[in-house]
C-alpha positions in Angstrom: 152.4 -159.1 65.1 155.9 -158.7 66.6 158.9 -157.4 64.6 160.4 -160.9 64.9 157.2 -162.5 63.6 156.8 -160.2 60.7 160.5 -160.8 59.8 159.9 -164.6 59.9 156.8 -164.1 57.8 158.7 -162.0 55.2 161.6 -164.4 55.0 159.2 -167.4 54.6 157.3 -165.6 51.8 160.5 -164.9 49.9 161.7 -168.6 50.4 158.4 -169.9 49.1 158.6 -167.7 46.0 162.2 -168.7 45.4 161.3 -172.4 45.7 158.3 -172.1 43.4 160.5 -170.3 40.7 163.3 -172.8 41.1 160.8 -175.8 40.7 159.4 -174.2 37.6 162.9 -174.0 36.1 163.1 -170.2 36.6 166.4 -168.5 36.9 168.1 -165.2 36.2 168.3 -164.2 32.6 166.8 -162.2 29.7 163.3 -162.7 28.5 163.0 -163.5 24.8 160.4 -161.6 22.8 158.1 -164.6 22.4 158.0 -164.8 26.3 156.6 -161.3 26.4 154.4 -161.2 23.1 150.7 -160.5 23.7 151.0 -160.2 27.5 150.3 -157.2 29.6 152.9 -155.8 31.9 151.1 -157.5 34.9 151.0 -160.8 33.0 154.8 -160.5 32.3 155.6 -159.7 36.0 153.4 -162.6 37.2 155.3 -164.9 34.8 158.5 -163.9 36.6 156.9 -164.7 39.9 155.7 -168.1 38.6 159.2 -169.0 37.1 157.8 -168.9 33.5 160.0 -166.0 32.7 163.5 -165.2 33.9 164.1 -162.6 36.8 166.8 -160.0 36.2 170.5 -160.8 37.0 170.6 -157.6 39.1 168.4 -159.4 41.7 171.3 -161.8 42.4 173.9 -159.1 42.4 172.1 -156.8 44.8 170.4 -159.6 46.9 166.8 -158.6 46.4 163.8 -160.4 45.0 160.4 -159.7 43.6 157.8 -160.9 46.3 154.5 -159.3 45.2 152.9 -157.8 42.1 149.4 -156.3 41.5 148.0 -153.7 39.1 150.0 -150.5 39.9 152.1 -152.1 42.6 155.4 -154.1 43.0 157.1 -155.2 46.1 160.7 -156.3 46.3 162.5 -157.7 49.4 166.3 -157.3 50.0 168.8 -157.6 52.7 171.9 -155.5 52.6 175.1 -157.4 52.7 178.7 -156.4 53.5 179.3 -156.6 49.8 176.9 -153.7 49.3 178.9 -151.4 51.6 180.9 -148.4 50.6 184.4 -147.7 51.8 183.1 -145.7 54.8 181.4 -148.8 56.2 177.7 -148.1 55.3 175.4 -149.5 52.7 176.1 -147.8 49.4 173.4 -145.4 48.1 173.3 -147.4 44.9 171.8 -150.3 46.6 168.8 -148.2 47.9 168.6 -146.6 44.5 168.6 -149.8 42.6 166.0 -151.3 44.9 163.8 -148.3 44.5 164.2 -148.0 40.8 163.2 -151.6 40.5 160.0 -151.4 42.6 158.9 -148.2 41.1 159.7 -149.3 37.4 158.0 -152.7 37.9 154.9 -151.0 39.4 154.7 -148.9 36.2 155.4 -152.1 34.2 152.2 -153.7 35.7 150.1 -151.0 34.1 151.4 -151.5 30.6 149.0 -152.9 28.1 150.3 -155.6 25.7 152.7 -154.0 23.2 153.6 -151.2 25.6 156.8 -150.7 27.6 158.5 -148.2 29.7 162.0 -147.0 30.7 163.1 -144.8 33.7 163.6 -141.2 32.6 164.6 -140.0 35.9 164.3 -140.8 39.7 164.9 -139.0 42.9 165.8 -140.7 46.1 166.0 -139.7 49.8 167.8 -142.0 52.2 166.5 -141.2 55.7 167.8 -144.1 57.8 171.0 -146.1 57.6 170.6 -149.9 57.0 173.3 -152.5 57.7 173.9 -156.3 57.2 172.3 -156.6 60.6 169.0 -154.8 59.7 167.4 -157.9 58.3 165.1 -157.9 55.3 163.7 -154.6 54.0 160.9 -154.1 51.6 160.8 -151.8 48.7 157.2 -150.9 47.8 156.5 -149.3 44.5 153.1 -147.6 43.7 152.0 -146.0 40.5 150.8 -142.4 40.8 149.9 -141.9 37.1 150.1 -143.8 33.8 149.5 -141.9 30.7 150.2 -142.5 26.9 153.8 -141.1 27.1 154.7 -140.7 30.7 154.1 -142.6 34.0 155.0 -141.6 37.6 155.4 -143.7 40.6 156.7 -143.5 44.2 158.6 -146.0 46.2 159.4 -146.6 49.9 161.9 -148.9 51.6 160.6 -150.1 55.0 161.7 -152.5 57.7 159.8 -155.1 59.6 159.7 -152.6 62.4 157.7 -150.2 60.2 160.6 -147.7 60.0 161.2 -145.8 56.8 164.7 -146.2 55.3 164.4 -144.4 52.0 161.7 -143.0 49.6 161.8 -142.0 46.0 159.8 -140.8 43.0 160.2 -141.6 39.4 159.2 -140.5 35.8 159.1 -143.1 33.2 158.9 -142.8 29.4 156.1 -145.0 27.9 156.4 -146.3 24.4 155.3 -148.9 21.9 157.2 -152.1 22.0 158.4 -153.5 19.8 158.6 -150.2 17.9 156.9 -150.1 14.4 
């Protein structure tokens, strides 16, 4: 598959997901406790993809969107825009960081049993290639390395349709009971 064909496929997949969510009434917002009760993390993430639960507002702000979830894996797609630039004329590191924190954290979220949750304790990012508003869509792929009773770790990569690596990261997440007793 050529780079142009893969880019078209990625954009079509995102458009299909956005349309499915919109037709189900899904929009940015905050999930209510009853939306999450009794569901595993994977079920909660799937509810977002189906439009049954809201997706986070940050997705609109940073122009990225959840496109795939599976046990221990989450994939987001984003396209850097001029509004994501720093004053020096390049994509702000916070854009990469937010995208990677999201894919890694959501990958961890897919491994949570019902009544369990997580929060990012720390993450480390390496930006290895500059992206721009001309780069086209990029994918942030988060994969769980370990999920334990109190800690979970994951890694993430941002890649382009040309297969090039733009950034990579690791995270440690604190795992806890939710809601707390």
